[in-house]
C-alpha positions in Angstrom: 199.3 134.8 88.1 197.2 134.8 91.3 194.0 135.2 89.2 194.7 132.0 87.3 195.4 130.0 90.4 192.1 131.3 91.9 190.2 130.3 88.8 191.9 126.9 88.7 191.0 126.3 92.4 187.4 127.3 91.7 187.2 124.9 88.7 188.6 122.0 90.7 186.1 122.8 93.5 183.2 122.8 91.0 184.1 119.5 89.3 185.4 117.8 92.4 182.0 116.7 93.7 180.6 115.3 90.4 183.9 113.5 89.7 183.9 111.9 93.2 180.3 110.7 92.5 181.4 109.4 89.1 184.3 107.6 90.7 181.9 106.1 93.3 179.7 104.8 90.5 182.6 103.3 88.6 183.7 101.5 91.9 180.1 100.2 92.2 180.3 98.7 88.7 183.6 97.1 89.6 182.2 95.6 92.8 179.1 94.5 90.9 181.4 92.5 88.6 183.1 91.0 91.7 179.7 90.0 93.1 178.5 88.6 89.8 181.6 86.5 89.3 181.5 85.3 92.9 177.8 84.2 92.7 177.6 83.0 89.1 181.2 82.5 88.0 184.4 80.7 89.1 185.7 83.4 91.5 186.3 82.1 95.0 187.2 85.0 97.3 189.4 84.4 100.3 187.9 85.3 103.7 191.2 86.5 105.1 191.9 88.8 102.2 188.5 90.3 102.2 188.6 90.8 106.0 191.7 92.8 105.5 190.1 94.9 102.7 187.0 95.4 104.8 188.9 96.6 107.8 191.2 98.8 105.8 188.4 100.3 103.7 186.2 100.8 106.8 189.0 102.6 108.7 189.7 104.6 105.5 186.1 105.6 105.1 185.8 106.5 108.8 188.9 108.7 108.8 187.9 110.3 105.5 184.5 111.3 106.8 185.9 112.5 110.2 188.7 114.5 108.5 186.1 116.3 106.5 187.5 115.7 103.0 184.1 116.3 101.5 182.9 114.6 98.4 186.2 112.7 98.1 184.9 110.5 101.0 182.5 108.9 98.5 185.2 106.6 97.2 186.4 105.1 100.5 182.8 104.7 101.7 181.9 102.8 98.5 185.0 100.7 98.9 184.1 99.8 102.5 180.5 98.9 101.5 181.7 96.8 98.6 184.4 95.0 100.7 181.7 94.3 103.3 179.4 92.7 100.6 182.3 90.6 99.4 183.2 89.6 102.9 179.6 88.4 103.4 179.8 86.4 100.1 183.1 84.8 101.3 181.1 82.9 103.9 178.9 81.3 101.3 181.0 81.1 98.2 184.6 81.8 99.3 187.6 80.0 100.5 189.0 79.8 104.0 192.8 80.1 103.9 194.9 81.1 106.8 196.1 84.7 107.2 199.3 85.4 105.4 201.9 87.4 107.3 201.3 90.5 105.0 197.6 90.3 105.8 198.4 90.3 109.6 200.7 93.3 109.1 198.0 95.2 107.2 195.4 94.5 109.9 197.9 95.8 112.5 198.6 98.9 110.3 194.9 99.6 109.9 194.3 99.2 113.6 197.3 101.6 114.2 195.9 104.0 111.7 192.6 104.0 113.5 194.3 104.8 116.8 196.5 107.3 115.1 193.5 109.2 113.8 192.5 109.9 117.5 196.0 110.8 118.6 197.4 112.8 115.6 194.2 113.6 113.9 192.0 111.9 111.3 194.0 113.1 108.3 197.1 111.3 109.6 195.0 108.2 110.2 193.7 108.4 106.7 197.3 108.7 105.3 198.4 105.7 107.4 195.4 103.7 106.1 196.1 104.5 102.5 199.7 103.3 103.0 198.4 100.1 104.6 196.0 99.6 101.6 198.8 100.1 99.2 200.9 97.5 101.0 197.9 95.1 101.2 197.3 95.3 97.5 200.6 93.5 96.8 199.4 90.0 97.6 196.3 90.5 95.5 198.4 91.6 92.5 200.7 88.5 92.9 197.6 86.2 93.2 196.1 87.7 90.1 199.3 87.4 88.2 199.8 83.7 89.2 196.2 82.7 88.8 194.3 85.2 86.7 191.1 83.1 86.6 190.8 83.5 90.4 190.2 87.2 90.0 187.4 88.9 88.1 
């Protein structure tokens, strides 16, 4: 049984890097669609929302790289860059709405996760940031449900 688990671990190790790169490319395509719809389409991104995503993804990328998760760090880094591009577009094509309470909570959680990464280690900071991102995704899902044309 031990031989099978060693072979499985080897297989996962061998395909993990290419799969992370493939995931990063797929995320780039998704952000490309966001950018296209923002520039040429009807999408009007919210500055407050994209500020939250940028901070969360930036902290997630930082803690992922510091914790040494290897190729899996490609995804949060691409998320951070994509959220940064969208945040810049918000200033020319977006909407300025006030921060919702959930957005303020997520910013605080991301800040706490960043501090936690120095106190308890970057892996704990990464876990806290992922939890914050999951909570922060709720308002986006609700907005997309209520007004599907506002999201790409």
